[in-house]
NUVO-189913 format. One record per residue: residue in three letters; x negated, y negated, z negated of N, C-alpha, C in turn. Coordinates in steps of 0.1 Angstrom, whole numbers, plus 5000, padded with zeros to 4 digits. Each point is the difference from the previous one (the first is absolute). Layout:
   type   n_px   n_py   n_pz   ca_px   ca_py   ca_pz   c_px   c_py   c_pz
    ala      X      Y      Z       X       Y       Z      X      Y      Z
...
This chain:
   type   n_px   n_py   n_pz   ca_px   ca_py   ca_pz   c_px   c_py   c_pz
    met   2506   4783   8070    5009    4989    5003   4994   4993   5013
    asp   5008   4998   5009    4996    4993    5012   4995   4986   4997
    glu   4989   4997   5007    4994    4987    4997   5009   4988   5004
    ala   5007   5001   5011    5010    4990    5004   5011   4998   4990
    leu   5005   5011   4994    5010    5000    4990   4995   4993   4988
    ala   4989   5004   4995    4994    4994    4988   4998   4985   5002
    thr   4995   4996   5012    4998    4986    5003   5013   4992   5000
    leu   5010   5006   5006    5013    4994    5000   5006   4998   4986
    leu   4999   5011   4992    5005    4999    4986   4992   4989   4992
    ile   4987   4999   5002    4993    4990    4992   5004   4986   5005
    lys   5003   4998   5013    5004    4987    5005   5014   4997   4994
    ile   5009   5009   5000    5013    4998    4994   4999   4996   4985
    ile   4992   5007   4993    4998    4997    4986   4994   4986   4998
    ala   4990   4996   5008    4995    4987    5000   5010   4989   5002
    glu   5009   5002   5009    5011    4991    5003   5009   4998   4988
    lys   5004   5012   4994    5009    5000    4988   4993   4993   4989
    lys   4987   5002   4998    4992    4994    4989   5000   4985   5002
    ser   4998   4996   5013    5000    4985    5003   5013   4994   4997
    asp   5011   5007   5003    5014    4995    4997   5001   4998   4985
    leu   4996   5010   4992    5001    4999    4986   4991   4989   4994
    glu   4988   4998   5005    4992    4989    4996   5007   4987   5002
    ser   5006   4998   5011    5008    4988    5003   5011   4998   4990
    leu   5007   5011   4997    5011    4999    4990   4995   4996   4986
    ile   4989   5006   4997    4994    4997    4986   4995   4986   5000
    leu   4992   4996   5010    4995    4986    5000   5010   4989   5001
    asn   5011   5003   5007    5011    4990    5001   5008   4999   4987
    gly   4997   5009   4991    5007    4999    4987   5011   5010   4998
    ala   4998   5009   4991    5011    5009    4997   5010   4993   4991
    lys   5013   5004   5000    5010    4992    4993   4998   5002   4985
    asp   4994   5011   4996    4998    5002    4985   4988   5010   4999
    phe   4997   5002   4987    4988    5009    4997   5003   5015   5004
    asp   5013   5004   4999    5004    5013    5003   4998   5003   5015
    glu   5004   4990   5008    4998    5001    5015   4985   5000   5003
    tyr   4992   4992   4994    4986    4999    5002   4994   5014   4997
    asn   5003   5006   4989    4995    5013    4996   5005   5011   5011
    tyr   5012   4999   5004    5005    5009    5010   4992   4999   5013
    leu   4998   4988   5005    4992    4998    5012   4986   5004   4999
    arg   4994   4998   4988    4986    5004    4998   4999   5016   5000
    gly   5010   5006   4994    5001    5014    5000   5001   5006   5014
    arg   5008   4994   5008    5001    5004    5014   4987   4998   5007
    tyr   4994   4989   4998    4987    4997    5006   4989   5011   4996
    asn   5000   5002   4987    4990    5010    4995   5003   5014   5006
    ser   5013   5003   5002    5003    5013    5005   4995   5001   5015
    leu   5002   4990   5007    4995    5000    5014   4985   5001   5001
    asp   4994   4993   4990    4985    5001    4999   4996   5015   4998
    asp   5007   5006   4991    4997    5014    4997   5002   5009   5012
    val   5011   4998   5007    5002    5008    5012   4990   4998   5011
    glu   4996   4987   5002    4989    4997    5009   4987   5007   4997
    leu   4997   5000   4987    4988    5007    4996   5001   5015   5002
    glu   5011   5006   4998    5002    5014    5002   4998   5003   5015
    ile   5006   4992   5009    4999    5002    5014   4985   4999   5004
    arg   4993   4990   4996    4986    4998    5003   4991   5012   4995
    glu   5003   5005   4988    4993    5011    4995   5003   5013   5008
    leu   5012   5002   5003    5004    5011    5008   4993   5000   5014
    gln   5000   4988   5006    4993    4999    5013   4985   5004   4998
    lys   4994   4995   4990    4986    5003    4998   4998   5015   4998
    arg   5008   5007   4992    4999    5014    4997   5002   5008   5013
    ile   5010   4996   5008    5002    5007    5013   4988   4998   5009
    gly   4995   4988   5001    4989    4997    5008   4988   5008   4996
    glu   4997   5002   4987    4989    5008    4995   5003   5015   5004
    his   5012   5004   4998    5004    5014    5004   4997   5003   5015
    asp   5005   4990   5008    4998    5001    5014   4985   5001   5004
    asp   4992   4991   4993    4985    5000    5003   4994   5014   4996
    arg   5004   5006   4989    4995    5013    4996   5005   5011   5010
    ser   5012   4999   5005    5005    5010    5009   4993   4999   5013
    ser   4997   4988   5005    4993    4999    5013   4985   5004   4999
    asn   4995   5000   4988    4986    5004    4998   4998   5015   5000
    thr   5011   5008   4998    4998    5014    4999   5003   5007   5012
């Protein structure tokens, strides 16, 4: 994964998470909406973690490739 692409994806995810935080903190209209927003937030968290782990694995692979 290109470093610039990964950085851009993480930035977009952070913006979306911030928007969801605002919606949650400003008050969901009911508990169902709150749970829906929390679910979306947690999904974005999961995707962000996957991207960071992929970046790390690719970086380690690149380091091994350049050493041989």
